[in-house]
C-alpha positions as protocol buffer text, in pm:
chain_id: "A"
residue {
  index: 1
  type: UNK
  ca { x: -377 y: 1345 z: -576 }
}
residue {
  index: 2
  type: UNK
  ca { x: -523 y: 1000 z: -652 }
}
residue {
  index: 3
  type: UNK
  ca { x: -302 y: 732 z: -803 }
}
residue {
  index: 4
  type: UNK
  ca { x: -353 y: 368 z: -901 }
}
residue {
  index: 5
  type: UNK
  ca { x: -81 y: 120 z: -805 }
}
residue {
  index: 6
  type: UNK
  ca { x: -80 y: -218 z: -979 }
}
residue {
  index: 7
  type: UNK
  ca { x: 76 y: -516 z: -806 }
}
residue {
  index: 8
  type: UNK
  ca { x: 170 y: -846 z: -967 }
}
residue {
  index: 9
  type: UNK
  ca { x: 120 y: -1064 z: -660 }
}
residue {
  index: 10
  type: UNK
  ca { x: -151 y: -1149 z: -409 }
}
residue {
  index: 11
  type: UNK
  ca { x: -52 y: -870 z: -167 }
}
residue {
  index: 12
  type: UNK
  ca { x: 218 y: -617 z: -84 }
}
residue {
  index: 13
  type: UNK
  ca { x: 325 y: -519 z: 267 }
}
residue {
  index: 14
  type: UNK
  ca { x: 296 y: -161 z: 385 }
}
residue {
  index: 15
  type: UNK
  ca { x: 675 y: -130 z: 402 }
}
residue {
  index: 16
  type: UNK
  ca { x: 712 y: -260 z: 45 }
}
residue {
  index: 17
  type: UNK
  ca { x: 437 y: -22 z: -67 }
}
residue {
  index: 18
  type: UNK
  ca { x: 613 y: 282 z: 82 }
}
residue {
  index: 19
  type: UNK
  ca { x: 931 y: 188 z: -101 }
}
residue {
  index: 20
  type: UNK
  ca { x: 743 y: 111 z: -426 }
}
residue {
  index: 21
  type: UNK
  ca { x: 588 y: 459 z: -436 }
}
residue {
  index: 22
  type: UNK
  ca { x: 921 y: 624 z: -347 }
}
residue {
  index: 23
  type: UNK
  ca { x: 816 y: 763 z: -11 }
}
residue {
  index: 24
  type: UNK
  ca { x: 1109 y: 587 z: 155 }
}
residue {
  index: 25
  type: UNK
  ca { x: 1436 y: 483 z: -7 }
}
residue {
  index: 26
  type: UNK
  ca { x: 1494 y: 157 z: 181 }
}
residue {
  index: 27
  type: UNK
  ca { x: 1289 y: -98 z: 368 }
}
residue {
  index: 28
  type: UNK
  ca { x: 1473 y: -11 z: 688 }
}
residue {
  index: 29
  type: UNK
  ca { x: 1318 y: 335 z: 687 }
}
residue {
  index: 30
  type: UNK
  ca { x: 961 y: 196 z: 705 }
}
residue {
  index: 31
  type: UNK
  ca { x: 951 y: 160 z: 1084 }
}
residue {
  index: 32
  type: UNK
  ca { x: 1073 y: 517 z: 1135 }
}
residue {
  index: 33
  type: UNK
  ca { x: 838 y: 661 z: 870 }
}
residue {
  index: 34
  type: UNK
  ca { x: 536 y: 486 z: 1020 }
}
residue {
  index: 35
  type: UNK
  ca { x: 621 y: 615 z: 1369 }
}
residue {
  index: 36
  type: UNK
  ca { x: 643 y: 975 z: 1243 }
}
residue {
  index: 37
  type: UNK
  ca { x: 356 y: 988 z: 988 }
}
residue {
  index: 38
  type: UNK
  ca { x: -11 y: 896 z: 981 }
}
residue {
  index: 39
  type: UNK
  ca { x: -117 y: 646 z: 717 }
}
residue {
  index: 40
  type: UNK
  ca { x: -474 y: 534 z: 659 }
}
residue {
  index: 41
  type: UNK
  ca { x: -542 y: 191 z: 512 }
}
residue {
  index: 42
  type: UNK
  ca { x: -907 y: 158 z: 415 }
}
residue {
  index: 43
  type: UNK
  ca { x: -991 y: 457 z: 641 }
}
residue {
  index: 44
  type: UNK
  ca { x: -817 y: 312 z: 950 }
}
residue {
  index: 45
  type: UNK
  ca { x: -484 y: 426 z: 1095 }
}
residue {
  index: 46
  type: UNK
  ca { x: -213 y: 169 z: 1022 }
}
residue {
  index: 47
  type: UNK
  ca { x: 143 y: 168 z: 1154 }
}
residue {
  index: 48
  type: UNK
  ca { x: 259 y: -193 z: 1101 }
}
residue {
  index: 49
  type: UNK
  ca { x: 516 y: -219 z: 822 }
}
residue {
  index: 50
  type: UNK
  ca { x: 428 y: -585 z: 768 }
}
residue {
  index: 51
  type: UNK
  ca { x: 56 y: -520 z: 722 }
}
residue {
  index: 52
  type: UNK
  ca { x: -60 y: -692 z: 403 }
}
residue {
  index: 53
  type: UNK
  ca { x: -230 y: -470 z: 146 }
}
residue {
  index: 54
  type: UNK
  ca { x: -452 y: -649 z: -104 }
}
residue {
  index: 55
  type: UNK
  ca { x: -600 y: -538 z: -438 }
}
residue {
  index: 56
  type: UNK
  ca { x: -905 y: -323 z: -372 }
}
residue {
  index: 57
  type: UNK
  ca { x: -746 y: -146 z: -75 }
}
residue {
  index: 58
  type: UNK
  ca { x: -704 y: 229 z: -48 }
}
residue {
  index: 59
  type: UNK
  ca { x: -396 y: 383 z: 115 }
}
residue {
  index: 60
  type: UNK
  ca { x: -412 y: 749 z: 215 }
}
residue {
  index: 61
  type: UNK
  ca { x: -100 y: 940 z: 313 }
}
residue {
  index: 62
  type: UNK
  ca { x: -152 y: 1305 z: 410 }
}
residue {
  index: 63
  type: UNK
  ca { x: 61 y: 1541 z: 198 }
}
residue {
  index: 64
  type: UNK
  ca { x: 143 y: 1253 z: -41 }
}
residue {
  index: 65
  type: UNK
  ca { x: -189 y: 1141 z: -186 }
}
residue {
  index: 66
  type: UNK
  ca { x: -439 y: 858 z: -210 }
}
residue {
  index: 67
  type: UNK
  ca { x: -341 y: 529 z: -370 }
}
residue {
  index: 68
  type: UNK
  ca { x: -576 y: 262 z: -505 }
}
residue {
  index: 69
  type: UNK
  ca { x: -427 y: -87 z: -512 }
}
residue {
  index: 70
  type: UNK
  ca { x: -514 y: -303 z: -813 }
}
residue {
  index: 71
  type: UNK
  ca { x: -405 y: -645 z: -934 }
}
residue {
  index: 72
  type: UNK
  ca { x: -193 y: -645 z: -1249 }
}
residue {
  index: 73
  type: UNK
  ca { x: -481 y: -792 z: -1452 }
}
residue {
  index: 74
  type: UNK
  ca { x: -857 y: -838 z: -1394 }
}
residue {
  index: 75
  type: UNK
  ca { x: -812 y: -1217 z: -1430 }
}
residue {
  index: 76
  type: UNK
  ca { x: -602 y: -1223 z: -1113 }
}
residue {
  index: 77
  type: UNK
  ca { x: -883 y: -1060 z: -914 }
}
residue {
  index: 78
  type: UNK
  ca { x: -1129 y: -1325 z: -1031 }
}
residue {
  index: 79
  type: UNK
  ca { x: -889 y: -1602 z: -927 }
}
residue {
  index: 80
  type: UNK
  ca { x: -865 y: -1456 z: -576 }
}
residue {
  index: 81
  type: UNK
  ca { x: -1245 y: -1456 z: -540 }
}
residue {
  index: 82
  type: UNK
  ca { x: -1267 y: -1837 z: -596 }
}
């Protein structure tokens, strides 16, 4: 299943992302989850909970789905490009 996740800041960390999409219930579970499950960030395996995820990134979690990260508004994306 493909889902779009909108963020209202410049980036979100992988640990925050997992909590935001309700895969984990607390930030403390991120390290454990990442050690037990494979997560692809832009088609590369990622296991660092502090890894920054920016708008335009794609996060794939087997058995959970594919998530497209977008900025809250198109104006924010244009500001980041400057």
